[in-house]
C-alpha positions, 0 to 999 in steps of 0.5 A: 160370890160378891166382888170387892169394890176397890176403895178408890172407886168408892171414894171417887164416886162418893159411894157407900160400900154397904149399899153398893155392889159390882158385877161383871158386865159385858166384856172385850178382848183387852179389858174387863167391864163391870156394872156398879149399882148403888143406892144413896141415902135418899133411896135413889139407885145409881148405875156406873159402868167401869172398864179395867185393863192391864198392860201397855196396850190398855194404858194406850187405849185409856189415854186415847179415851181420855183424850177423846172424852176431853175433846168432846167435853170441850166442844159441848161446853164451848171451851 
C-alpha cells in the first residue's frame, strides 16, 4: 500500500505528487524515517530522506539538529 505524502513536503521540495513516492526507510526508537523518490520533468531521479517524530522528546531532538546544521552551514560558508 502506498503512503500518502504530506502536501507540505511536496510544496517545500517542489515535487509533483504523480511522480513521487514515499516508503519507510530505516528507523529509530524515537522517530519514523522515510525515503522519498521523485522523477522530475527532465527524467532525473531525486532522492530525499525524511525523519518524523512526535512529542516533546522529538521537538527537543529536532531543535538540536536544526542548531547543529545551522552551525555547520555557517562554518562551511564562512559566515
